[in-house]
C-alpha positions in Angstrom: -6.7 -31.7 24.8 -7.8 -30.7 21.3 -4.8 -28.5 21.0 -2.3 -31.1 22.1 -0.8 -33.3 19.4 2.0 -35.9 19.3 4.4 -37.0 16.6 3.4 -40.6 17.4 0.0 -42.4 17.7 -1.9 -41.4 20.9 -2.2 -45.0 22.0 1.5 -44.8 22.9 0.3 -42.9 26.0 -1.0 -46.3 27.4 2.5 -47.6 27.0 3.9 -44.6 28.9 1.4 -45.2 31.8 2.2 -48.9 31.9 5.9 -48.1 32.0 5.4 -45.7 34.9 3.2 -48.2 36.9 5.6 -51.1 36.2 8.6 -49.1 37.3 6.9 -48.0 40.6 5.7 -51.5 41.3 9.1 -53.1 40.8 10.9 -50.5 42.7 8.7 -50.1 45.8 6.7 -53.3 46.1 9.1 -56.0 44.7 12.4 -54.6 45.9 13.2 -55.9 49.4 15.0 -52.7 50.4 11.7 -50.9 50.8 9.8 -53.6 52.6 10.8 -52.3 56.0 9.0 -49.0 55.3 5.3 -48.5 55.9 3.0 -49.5 53.1 1.5 -45.9 53.1 4.9 -44.4 52.5 5.7 -46.9 49.7 2.4 -46.2 48.1 2.9 -42.4 48.1 6.5 -42.7 46.8 5.3 -45.3 44.2 2.6 -42.9 42.9 5.1 -40.0 42.7 7.8 -42.1 41.0 5.3 -43.7 38.6 3.9 -40.3 37.6 7.3 -38.9 37.0 8.4 -41.8 34.8 5.1 -41.6 32.9 5.6 -37.8 32.2 9.2 -38.4 31.1 8.0 -41.1 28.7 5.2 -38.8 27.4 7.8 -36.1 26.6 9.6 -38.6 24.4 6.6 -38.6 22.2 7.3 -35.0 21.3 4.0 -33.4 22.4 3.1 -30.1 20.7 0.6 -27.6 22.2 -1.1 -25.6 19.4 -2.5 -22.2 20.1 -4.6 -20.4 17.4 -5.1 -16.7 17.6 -7.7 -15.1 15.3 -7.6 -11.4 14.6 -10.2 -9.6 12.5 -9.1 -6.5 10.6 -11.4 -4.2 8.8 -10.7 -3.6 5.1 -8.9 -0.3 4.5 -10.5 2.3 2.3 -8.3 5.0 0.9 -9.9 8.3 0.0 -7.6 10.5 -2.1 -8.4 14.1 -2.9 -6.8 16.0 -5.8 -5.6 19.3 -4.2 -4.5 21.0 -7.4 -6.0 24.3 -8.6 -7.6 22.7 -11.7 -9.7 20.4 -9.5 -11.4 23.4 -8.0 -11.8 25.4 -11.2 -15.4 24.2 -12.0 -16.7 24.6 -8.5 -18.8 27.6 -7.3 -18.5 28.6 -3.7 -21.7 26.8 -2.8 -21.0 23.7 -4.8 -17.6 23.4 -3.2 -19.1 23.6 0.3 -21.7 21.0 -0.6 -19.0 18.7 -2.1 -16.9 19.0 1.1 -19.9 18.1 3.2 -20.7 15.1 1.0 -17.1 13.9 1.1 -17.1 14.1 4.9 -20.4 12.2 5.1 -19.0 9.5 2.8 -16.0 9.1 5.0 -18.1 8.9 8.2 -20.5 6.3 6.6 -17.6 4.1 5.4 -15.9 4.3 8.8 -18.8 2.2 10.3 -17.6 -0.9 8.4 -14.1 0.0 7.1 -10.9 1.6 8.3 -10.8 4.9 6.3 -7.5 6.6 5.4 -7.7 10.1 3.9 -5.0 11.7 1.8 -4.5 14.7 -0.4 -2.1 14.8 -3.4 -0.7 17.5 -5.6 2.9 18.6 -5.3 3.2 15.8 -2.7 1.0 13.2 -0.9 -0.1 14.1 2.6 -2.5 12.9 5.1 -6.0 14.4 5.5 -8.3 16.2 3.0 -6.9 19.5 1.8 -9.8 21.7 0.6 -7.7 24.7 -0.2 -6.9 23.4 -3.7 -3.7 25.6 -3.9 -1.3 23.0 -5.4 0.2 23.9 -8.8 1.2 20.3 -9.5 -1.0 17.2 -9.8 0.9 13.9 -9.7 -1.5 10.9 -9.7 1.1 8.2 -10.3 2.9 9.3 -7.1 -0.4 8.9 -5.1 -0.7 5.3 -6.5 2.9 4.5 -5.7 2.5 5.9 -2.2 -0.6 3.9 -1.6 1.1 0.7 -2.9 4.1 1.2 -0.6 1.9 1.6 2.5 -0.9 -0.9 1.9 0.1 -3.5 -0.7 0.6 -6.1 2.1 -2.5 -5.1 4.0 -6.2 -5.7 3.6 -6.8 -2.8 1.1 -10.4 -2.9 0.1 -10.6 0.0 -2.4 -9.3 3.4 -3.4 -11.7 6.3 -3.9 -9.9 8.8 -6.2 -11.4 12.3 -6.4 -9.7 14.2 -9.3 -10.2 15.9 -12.6 -7.8 13.5 -14.2 -5.3 16.2 -15.2 -1.7 15.4 -14.3 1.2 17.7 -15.1 3.9 15.8 -13.2 4.8 12.1 -13.0 4.0 9.3 -15.4 0.7 8.4 -16.9 -1.3 6.7 -14.0 -2.5 4.1 -16.4 1.1 2.8 -16.7 2.0 3.3 -13.1 4.4 0.8 -11.6 2.1 0.5 -8.6 0.3 -2.8 -9.2 -2.5 -2.4 -6.8 -4.6 -5.5 -6.4 -7.8 -3.6 -5.6 -10.6 -1.6 -7.1 -10.2 2.2 -7.8 -13.4 4.2 -7.7 -13.1 7.6 -9.3 -15.0 10.8 -8.4 -14.9 13.0 -11.5 -14.2 16.7 -10.7 -13.7 19.8 -12.8 -14.9 20.8 -16.2 -14.8 18.0 -18.8 -14.7 20.5 -21.7 -11.2 20.6 -23.2 -9.6 24.0 -22.5 -7.4 26.1 -24.7 -3.9 24.9 -23.9 -0.3 24.6 -25.2 1.4 21.4 -24.1 5.1 20.5 -23.8 4.7 16.7 -24.0 8.2 15.3 -24.0 11.8 16.3 -24.4 14.5 13.8 -25.5 18.2 14.6 -25.1 21.5 13.0 -24.3 22.0 12.1 -20.7 25.7 13.1 -21.0 27.0 16.0 -23.0 30.7 17.0 -23.2 31.9 20.5 -23.1 31.6 22.3 -26.5 30.1 19.2 -28.1 27.0 19.5 -30.2 24.0 17.3 -29.6 20.4 17.0 -30.8 17.2 17.7 -28.8 13.8 16.4 -29.8 10.8 18.3 -28.4 7.2 17.0 -28.7 4.5 19.7 -28.4 0.8 19.8 -28.8 -2.1 22.3 -28.6 -5.8 22.1 -27.9 -8.6 24.4 -29.0 -6.1 26.9 -30.3 -6.6 26.8 -34.1 -5.5 30.0 -35.8 -3.1 31.0 -33.1 0.7 31.5 -33.3 3.4 30.9 -30.7 7.1 30.4 -30.5 9.1 27.5 -29.2 12.2 28.8 -27.5 15.2 26.7 -26.4 17.3 28.6 -23.8 20.5 28.0 -21.9 20.9 29.2 -18.3 24.3 30.6 -17.4 25.0 32.4 -14.1 21.2 32.8 -13.5 20.7 34.4 -16.9 18.8 32.7 -19.8 20.4 32.8 -23.2 18.2 31.9 -26.2 19.8 29.2 -28.4 16.9 28.8 -30.9 13.4 30.2 -31.5 11.0 28.4 -33.8 7.7 30.0 -34.8 4.7 27.6 -34.7 1.5 28.2 -36.6 -1.4 26.2 -35.0 -3.8 25.3 -37.8 -6.2 22.9 -36.1 -7.7 22.4 -32.6 -6.1 19.0 -32.0 -2.6 20.1 -33.0 0.5 18.0 -32.9 3.3 19.0 -35.3 6.3 16.9 -36.3 9.0 16.6 -33.7 11.7 19.3 -33.7 
C-alpha cells in the first residue's frame, strides 16, 4: 500500500465502502423483488454487488501505483594511450615492456570498482591499447571529442591520458570544444627535452580564389634548438601531379627559440 497513492484524501475510501454497502443493502435487502429468494443467495449477491460498487467508486479517486526501480552503474574510467611514434621514442625495449605490464595492471585493478574502457589514438581513435606505436599523427583533441560524444551523458568518472603531449594534427587540446565534466589524469611519456625541430605553425589564405586572380598567403613558422642553421620556405603549386615552385624564401635561424615575422 505504500506505493499506492490517490489524487484525493485517503479517507474518501470510507465513503466508497459506505457507498458499496448502502447500495447492496438497498438493492438486496430492502427491495421486495428479492425477498422471495433465499437469504444466503441475497447475501452472496449483496457482497459481490457491494464490492463491485466500492471498486468502481475507488477508481474515481484516480489511484496511482508507483514502482521504483533502482539501478547501480559503476563509474566509467577511460584509459587512452597515445599510439604515435614520438610517444615510444624515449622507451628502451625493457622499459616499454615494463610500461605495458604496469598499464595492464592498472586497468585490471581499476576494473574491480569501475567500468574500464581502453582506447588508442593517433591517426584515429580506436578501441583497445595499441602498443605498436606506429602512428605518424597524434590528435589529442579528436580523442577528447570522441570521449565526449560517447560518455558525456553517462557516469564518466575520469580519463587517464597517456601521451607525450605532442600533437601534430587537430586543435590545441586545451581549447578543445569537448567540455568534459570530469578529471583528466595524465601519464607523461617521451623525452621532455625539446628536440631540434622546424615547425609550420599556421597558414592563412583566402577560402575562395578566382582563376588567374592574385591573393596573399600568410605563413607562420618556428624553430627549436636550431640556432645557426639555414633553411628554405618553399611555396609550391601542384598541377597534374607535379609540384611547381611559386616562391622560395631563405630563412636564417639565429636563436634556439626562433619565430620570424609572418611571410
